[in-house]
C-alpha positions in Angstrom: 33.1 13.2 -29.5 31.1 14.0 -32.6 28.4 11.4 -32.3 28.7 8.7 -35.1 25.8 6.0 -34.8 22.8 5.5 -36.8 22.0 9.6 -35.7 21.0 9.8 -40.0 18.9 6.4 -40.7 16.1 7.5 -38.6 14.8 9.6 -40.4 13.1 9.3 -44.1 13.8 12.2 -46.0 10.4 13.7 -47.0 9.6 16.6 -48.9 8.5 19.4 -47.7 7.9 22.7 -49.4 9.9 25.9 -47.9 7.9 29.0 -47.5 5.2 27.4 -46.5 2.3 28.8 -44.3 2.8 26.5 -41.6 5.7 27.0 -39.0 8.2 24.3 -39.6 8.7 21.9 -37.1 12.2 19.9 -36.3 10.7 17.0 -37.2 10.1 19.1 -41.0 14.1 19.8 -40.7 14.9 16.3 -39.6 13.1 15.2 -42.9 14.6 17.1 -45.0 18.0 16.7 -43.5 17.9 12.9 -43.7 19.0 12.8 -40.0 17.1 12.3 -36.7 14.4 14.4 -34.4 17.7 13.7 -31.5 20.2 15.0 -34.3 19.0 18.2 -35.0 18.5 18.3 -31.3 21.8 18.1 -30.8 22.8 20.6 -33.7 20.9 23.6 -31.8 21.9 22.9 -28.2 25.4 20.7 -28.3 26.8 20.8 -31.5 30.5 19.9 -30.7 28.4 16.5 -30.2 27.3 16.4 -33.7 29.9 15.4 -37.1 30.3 18.6 -38.9 29.3 17.2 -41.9 25.5 16.3 -40.4 25.6 19.8 -38.8 26.0 21.2 -41.7 23.8 20.6 -42.9 20.9 20.4 -40.7 21.8 24.0 -40.6 21.0 24.5 -44.5 17.8 22.5 -44.1 17.7 25.1 -40.6 18.5 28.2 -43.2 16.3 26.6 -46.1 12.9 26.3 -43.9 13.0 29.0 -41.7 13.1 27.1 -38.6 12.5 29.0 -36.0 13.2 27.7 -32.0 9.7 27.4 -29.8 10.9 29.1 -26.3 7.3 28.9 -25.5 7.2 24.4 -26.1 11.1 24.7 -23.9 10.1 26.5 -21.5 7.0 24.3 -20.3 9.4 21.3 -20.6 12.3 22.6 -18.4 10.1 24.7 -16.1 12.6 28.1 -17.2 11.3 30.7 -19.8 14.7 31.2 -21.6 15.0 35.4 -20.0 17.5 37.1 -17.6 17.0 40.2 -15.7 19.0 42.7 -16.4 20.0 45.2 -14.0 21.7 48.8 -14.8 21.7 52.0 -13.0 20.6 54.0 -16.2 24.3 55.8 -17.2 25.3 55.6 -20.5 28.8 56.3 -20.1 31.4 53.7 -22.2 32.1 50.5 -19.5 28.0 50.5 -18.2 26.6 50.5 -21.8 29.1 48.1 -23.0 28.9 45.8 -20.4 25.6 45.4 -20.9 25.4 45.1 -25.1 28.2 42.4 -23.8 25.9 40.0 -21.7 23.2 40.3 -24.0 25.4 39.0 -26.7 27.1 35.9 -23.9 23.6 35.1 -23.6 21.9 35.0 -26.8 24.5 32.6 -27.4 22.8 30.6 -24.5 19.4 30.7 -26.7 18.6 33.6 -23.9 16.5 36.8 -24.2 17.4 39.9 -21.8 15.1 41.4 -20.2 16.9 45.4 -19.7 15.5 47.8 -16.9 17.5 51.0 -15.2 16.8 50.8 -11.3 17.9 54.9 -11.1 16.4 55.1 -8.2 17.2 52.2 -5.5 14.9 52.9 -2.5 13.1 49.6 -1.6 9.5 50.3 -3.5 12.1 51.4 -6.5 13.3 48.3 -6.0 10.1 46.5 -5.4 8.8 48.0 -8.4 11.6 45.8 -10.3 10.8 42.5 -8.8 7.6 42.3 -9.8 8.4 43.3 -13.6 10.9 40.6 -13.3 8.3 38.2 -11.6 5.2 39.2 -13.7 7.5 38.0 -16.9 9.0 35.1 -15.4 12.6 35.7 -15.7 14.9 32.9 -14.8 17.8 35.3 -12.6 18.9 38.2 -12.3 22.2 40.4 -13.4 23.1 43.5 -11.8 25.5 45.9 -13.2 26.3 48.0 -10.6 28.4 50.7 -11.6 27.6 52.7 -7.9 27.0 51.7 -4.1 22.6 52.2 -4.1 22.6 49.7 -6.8 24.3 46.7 -5.3 23.3 47.9 -2.3 20.0 46.8 -4.5 21.0 43.7 -5.5 20.2 42.1 -1.1 16.5 42.9 -1.8 16.3 41.1 -5.7 17.9 38.2 -4.2 15.8 37.2 -1.7 13.5 36.0 -4.4 15.8 35.0 -7.9 18.8 34.0 -8.6 21.3 36.9 -8.6 24.7 38.0 -10.6 26.2 41.3 -9.2 28.6 43.1 -11.9 31.1 45.1 -9.7 34.8 45.1 -8.8 35.9 45.4 -5.3 33.5 43.5 -3.7 32.2 40.3 -1.7 29.9 38.2 -2.4 27.0 37.1 -0.1 24.7 34.1 0.0 22.9 34.0 -2.4 24.6 36.8 -4.7 27.1 36.0 -7.0 29.9 38.6 -7.9 31.6 39.0 -11.3 33.7 41.6 -13.0 36.9 43.3 -13.9 40.0 43.4 -11.5 39.9 46.8 -11.3 42.6 48.0 -8.5 44.7 45.5 -10.8 44.1 47.8 -13.8 45.2 50.6 -12.0 48.2 48.7 -11.0 49.4 47.8 -14.2 48.6 51.7 -15.6 50.7 53.1 -12.7 53.8 50.5 -13.0 53.9 51.4 -16.8 54.8 54.7 -16.2 56.8 54.9 -13.2 58.4 51.9 -15.8 59.0 54.9 -17.5 61.1 57.2 -15.5 58.0 58.6 -14.2 58.4 59.3 -10.2 55.0 62.5 -10.2 52.4 60.3 -10.7 48.8 62.0 -10.7 45.9 60.4 -10.8 42.9 61.6 -12.2 39.8 59.8 -10.6 36.0 59.1 -11.3 33.3 59.9 -9.6 34.1 58.5 -6.0 30.3 56.6 -5.6 31.3 54.7 -8.8 33.0 50.5 -7.7 35.5 51.4 -11.0 36.5 54.2 -10.0 37.4 53.2 -6.5 39.3 50.1 -7.2 41.6 52.3 -9.6 43.0 54.5 -7.8 43.2 51.6 -4.8 45.8 50.2 -7.8 47.3 53.0 -8.5 48.1 53.9 -4.5 49.3 50.1 -4.2 51.6 50.8 -6.5 53.1 53.5 -5.8 53.6 52.7 -1.7 55.3 49.3 -3.8 57.9 51.9 -5.4 58.2 53.2 -2.1 56.4 56.5 -3.6 53.3 58.4 -2.9 51.4 60.8 -5.3 47.7 62.6 -5.3 44.9 62.1 -7.1 41.8 64.7 -8.7 38.8 63.8 -7.9 36.6 64.3 -11.9 33.7 63.6 -13.4 34.0 61.1 -16.4 33.2 63.1 -19.1 36.0 65.0 -21.9 35.0 68.4 -20.5 36.0 67.3 -17.2 39.3 66.0 -17.5 39.8 69.4 -20.1 39.1 71.5 -17.1 41.4 69.4 -14.4 43.9 70.2 -17.0 43.7 73.9 -17.9 43.7 74.1 -13.7 47.2 72.3 -13.9 48.6 74.7 -16.6 47.0 77.4 -14.6 49.3 76.8 -10.9 52.2 76.0 -12.7 53.1 73.0 -11.2 52.7 69.7 -14.2 53.2 66.0 -13.1 55.7 64.1 -14.4 53.2 61.4 -15.9 49.0 61.9 -15.7 46.6 58.4 -14.7 43.1 59.3 -15.9 40.1 57.1 -14.9 38.2 56.6 -18.7 39.5 57.3 -21.9 37.1 60.7 -22.3 39.0 62.3 -19.7 42.1 61.2 -20.7 41.0 62.8 -24.5 40.0 66.3 -23.1 43.4 66.8 -20.8 45.4 66.0 -24.1 43.5 68.9 -25.6 43.7 71.6 -22.6 47.7 70.6 -22.7 47.9 70.7 -26.1 45.4 75.0 -26.4 48.6 75.3 -23.4 51.8 74.3 -25.7 52.6 71.8 -23.5 53.3 68.8 -25.3 52.2 64.9 -24.9 54.2 63.2 -24.2 58.0 65.1 -24.5 56.0 67.3 -21.7 54.3 64.9 -19.9 52.9 61.2 -20.5 48.9 59.7 -20.3 47.5 56.9 -19.9 43.9 56.8 -20.5 41.3 53.7 -18.9 38.9 51.6 -21.3 40.6 51.4 -24.8 37.7 53.5 -26.3 36.3 53.4 -29.7 39.3 55.4 -31.4 41.5 55.7 -29.0 43.9 54.1 -31.5 43.0 57.5 -33.2 43.9 60.1 -31.1 46.6 62.8 -31.7 48.3 61.3 -30.2 47.1 57.4 -29.9 46.2 57.1 -26.5 48.0 54.6 -24.3 45.5 53.0 -22.2 43.5 49.9 -20.0 41.4 47.6 -22.2 38.9 46.1 -20.4 37.8 42.5 -21.3 33.9 43.3 -21.4 33.6 40.5 -23.9 34.9 37.7 -21.4 33.2 39.4 -18.6 29.5 38.8 -20.3 30.0 35.3 -21.0 31.5 35.1 -17.4 27.9 36.2 -16.1 25.8 34.5 -18.2 27.8 31.2 -17.1 27.5 32.0 -13.2 24.1 32.7 -13.3 22.8 29.6 -15.5 25.4 27.2 -13.1 23.7 28.8 -10.6 20.3 28.2 -11.6 20.2 24.7 -9.5 20.6 26.5 -6.4 18.6 27.7 -4.2 18.5 31.9 -3.7 19.6 32.7 -0.1 20.2 29.8 0.6 23.2 28.9 -1.0 27.2 29.7 0.7 28.8 32.5 -1.2 31.1 31.7 -4.2 34.6 33.3 -4.7 34.1 36.5 -7.0 34.9 36.1 -10.7 37.7 38.9 -11.7 39.1 39.0 -15.1 42.6 40.9 -15.6 42.2 44.2 -18.0 45.6 44.4 -20.3 47.7 47.2 -20.6 47.4 48.6 -24.5 51.0 51.0 -25.2 51.0 53.7 -27.5 52.7 56.7 -28.1 51.3 59.3 -25.0 53.4 57.4 -23.3 57.4 58.0 -22.9 
């Protein structure tokens, strides 16, 4: 419930010159807004606990004065740096890059800054170097975006010194490591079920690289849904790029045996296949349905607009940061494994599937 006590009677307003050379303090904000120092702190840390009218007045004072929080002072007071280390494999593909952005935005909303580093070489010496970098900057914890096996294995080494949250799918947590991700198996099932419900029985899955957690999870989901329907199917392992889909589609046309539908492991593969099919006179969706994964920007403007499975990147980013911050009080390596958090993706039906 918003505070309604004598929060506005503690500090007497005094004249403050906006634009003065000295950096404005929280006390200056309180004086200009006519509230207490504690009320300004509540607006900054728990805004829902302050009445909207008071909150607006404090926010206006902050804007006028150009007040910025003193993170060094907060670090001394709380014994936390306000920094989170983020480790990725350095891949620029849509999923990892969008996840990195979501984590940065979620951390910033909690007044945390992120230090990002790419770990392309996951050998112990390279991991130790990354750990040293984070320790030098006194990060409070580490988030590891584990797209591939090697990066996930490095998380165990990092967790010996700092709290770690792993962003991965279909991976069990270990002591000192929490896991958050998207339920990729469910995503594979959703995509396959959509095609089955439209009467398709020969559903080919064009998979991503086999060392990626997301790719493996989608394969498992596709296969499980076919088995539930009493069917089997074939997979073709490709990369993640448009050119990979383009090549696979031309090979299918050359072989002369097209499936009823294709579940592509990401939207770029689907885009490349649709282009190749169009060049070969194969109509999508009239002759063959195609569904992708990710719902990348522009997927609704493919020709035809692409049916796809959308990943909740923003929700995962918030969950990862919340799980990390909630676990900062636990001793790294000593805490018991915590059940993983797996958020569900959703189907986005469009006209590439009939």
